[in-house]
C-alpha positions, -999 to +999 in steps of 0.1 A: +001+000+000+012+035-009+020+058+022+025+092+010+013+124+015-012+143-010-026+176-017-058+189-036-059+219-060-092+234-071-101+260-096-136+271-093-162+278-125-200+285-126-214+254-112-185+233-111-145+230-102-114+215-117-098+192-088-064+178-090-047+156-066-006+155-064+011+131-042+045+117-030+078+136-031+075+172-040+104+170-058+088+142-079+050+143-075+026+122-091-008+131-103-032+105-088-066+123-095-084+145-117-120+151-111-149+175-120-165+187-088-201+194-093-217+222-072-251+230-091-281+211-098-318+214-104-324+233-074-291+252-072-285+267-107-251+273-123-256+313-124-274+320-092-272+355-093-284+358-127-313+335-114-325+361-091-316+393-110-350+402-120-366+398-085-370+420-056-341+421-030-365+406-003-370+377-026-336+373-041-317+373-005-335+343+008-331+324-026-293+332-029-288+319+007-305+287-002-285+283-033-253+289-012-264+259+013-269+238-015-236+245-033-218+239+001-238+207+005-225+195-031-193+206-027-190+188+006-203+157-005-179+154-033-147+164-017-153+141+012-157+115-014-120+126-025-108+124+006-121+089+016-108+076-018-071+088-013-071+074+023-083+041+012-055+038-014-030+047+014-024+087+010-026+111+036-043+143+026-024+172+043-043+203+028-059+219-003-054+251-027-078+273-039-072+295-068-090+331-062-100+358-086-087+393-082-102+399-049-122+428-060-147+433-028-184+431-034-209+456-027-242+449-010-267+426-028-284+457-045-250+468-060-245+434-074-276+430-091-273+464-108-242+455-123-237+425-148-197+424-141-204+421-103-230+394-109-202+375-126-180+383-100-205+374-072-212+338-089-173+332-087-172+339-048-205+318-044-186+287-056-153+294-041-171+300-008-186+264-012-149+250-020-136+266+011-163+252+032-161+218+018-123+218+028-130+229+062-157+201+066-130+176+053-106+188+080-082+202+051-059+231+059-070+257+030-045+276+010-059+305-009-037+323-037-052+349-063-046+335-098-023+363-109+002+354-080+002+315-082+033+315-105+053+337-082+042+318-049+051+284-066+086+299-076+090+307-043+077+274-026+092+250-050+124+267-057+120+265-095+118+288-123+085+296-139+097+279-172+104+248-155+072+250-134+052+255-168+069+225-183+063+201-156+027+212-149+017+205-185+037+170-184+013+163-155-016+160-180-001+129-197-011+109-169-048+112-175-049+130-211-074+157-221-089+175-207-058+194-193-065+229-199-056+259-176-081+249-151-063+214-144-028+234-150-037+259-122-049+233-101-021+211-104+003+239-098-015+251-065-018+215-053+021+209-058+032+241-040+007+230-011+024+195-011+060+210-010+053+234+020+020+252+026+032+273+052+062+290+032+042+313+011+053+347+012+034+373+031+004+389+014+000+357-007-011+333+020-045+331+036-059+302+057-092+293+064 
């Protein structure tokens, strides 16, 4: 049986997230899982803020809270399945990493629904919140890193050049084949950095749940 540490990388979309698990030595990690985490369904739309845009605020708020609970429940169920499966294979999950957007602060609900750009921003936060919640419920220490800062953080933690990291992350995709898009690459990169040393991120780049 394998006895190795494993780290989970996540990048959210509307209603789902790309999940990649890297395990073993940070010097020579292996991709051991690729999965799509579903966080939307019949009672929880992929675009929750779009779904309530035409409603009055007193109607939109409760619906969004219900959608949030549903997304969290779905994310928790799927992530628990991943963690359970890793442990059954002899891996020890040591943490997770979540790719963030720019970190633009959200206004109150009225301001969100009045701006199409803010609606999209809020929907991203909606599903990242579900992944954060799921990580906490699974007992995983979560690293959150803004997308534009991931490469800088990874170079520091892994002590490799940007070119070397990009090449290796692309080669990780050979294990499972397509799809291996930017979603999977970023999820793999953040998982790799978490695996190497989730406590060594530079000030300003690391936040814990």
